[in-house]
Phi, psi and omega in degrees: 000141179291147179212135178294139177281129183236111181297329180296322178295321178297316179297323180295315179295323177301313183288317189273349181228297189294317179292324177296316180292320179297315180295329176295318177295318180298324176295317178300317179300317178295315180297321178295324180293330180276320186219082182298143177197150177242016179291152181277342180080354184294336183268002182297140177261356180297137186295326179289321176296316180295324180292313183292327176292322176296317179294321179300309185284332171297317180294317178303314180297314182291319179294322178298316178299317180295317180293323178297336178261010180061029176265077188295315181298319180297318179298318180296319180292325178297317179293322180299319179296320178299314180299320178296316177299318181299315184282308190277346179236302185297306183293317182297322181279347185249006188305326184276352179259094183297335179291348179298339180296341177293333176266320183299320181302305178300327177294313178300322180298313180292325177296321179299324179290323181289325183273349184305318179291336182269322183224078190301321183283317178294319178300319178295315179300314182295319181297308183294320180295319182290316181294319181287319180290319187269356183060038186265008183076201179123170180267184181285345181204146176297334183282359171263354181277155170283157172299137184296153178247138180288137176260105184299333182291342180261353180274103180253091185295326178298316179295319179300317181291321179292322177294324175300319178296318178301318180291324177295317178295321178303314180298320180295316182293318179296327176294321177294320176300313181298318180296327179274355180072032181249120180295153180296331181292343179276112179296146174237164189280310191216141173231130174251138179230155182266350188293094182296334182293347180260001187303318182255035181235073185300324180294320180289322177295325178294320177298314179299316181300315181290321184294323181259359174061061173235160182278332183211140174243126180245128176269120180229101183296345181266002182299139181289328180245169178298317181223151175221110187255126175278112185263008178288131182248110178284172178299318180295319178293323178298315179298317180297323177296321178295317179298320179295327177294319175298317181298319178300317180294319179295319178298323175297320178292324177299317178295318179299325181277357178072030183277150175270160182305327183278351183288128176271154182228156161263127186248133180242127182229125172245099183206075186308326184288343187237010182301311182296322180298314180293321180299327179296329185243024191297326182292309180292323179296313180298320178294320181300321185257007180056050180266127174286318178216149177237126180243130180267068179196166175279157177221148178271351180249114181203156176268338177201149181217162179210130172244125183202195178229145169234123183051041177081358181260132179291136176223157174224136179229135174222151178218156179215135179293136182283000000 
């Protein structure tokens, strides 16, 4: 059927699919450079690895069914949702686990096979880059590959539904934070949730705890609402929030300086009002930003610097690769 060409639609697909998928590969490329591995990731017991593999094979099955019925648009949308899940949840929640690339590589490989009929050139680029970067084997072209087959043994519908619940709860809690005017970087003490299905799921509760930045998650099946967030901020929580704000700024400077995750830095901080606060958390703070040494003074030698304010107090941060 004839259809008018719409450049706005092309730009939308570029932003919502191709750039997300490309950035996912670039993250994989970076992780491989830091921690090379040729493992398939299928044996991982990590809940996020098991979830993305379940989502992958669920998607293969659903896309195959749609294509068999000549529902091309439906198949494309199913694949698009998987890519979004991979980028916005799996990769974001797994960034600190360099071993996650053992699972991410094979997932990208199967995604390249699925998108090849829809986007032949992009699919080819992703396939060849992933196989060569990851040492995953492969043919001379994605277009010589068979369409992927779903592995029913990896499709864990229960886990998929529970992770969906975690994401729904996350959205509710973040909405409460926004309504209270509390940034996500500010730790809070306690969150109560009504979701009884998560009571015996410590890994999923840990993901929820980290995502909404609370110290404890309590499952209470008698709760009147889905979530109940304690928004009281103690002195200790306030200090931790300030340290996290410093860490966020340092990570921004690391990106500005073009540093890799494994690169160590000498960090210089001039912030008289917050020296004691940082010193209390110096070990965890230093580990978070990969600092070899931290100096509470200004320096004229740096690879990147920042002058700004925290809670109305002037601060200066500079860093230099060791």
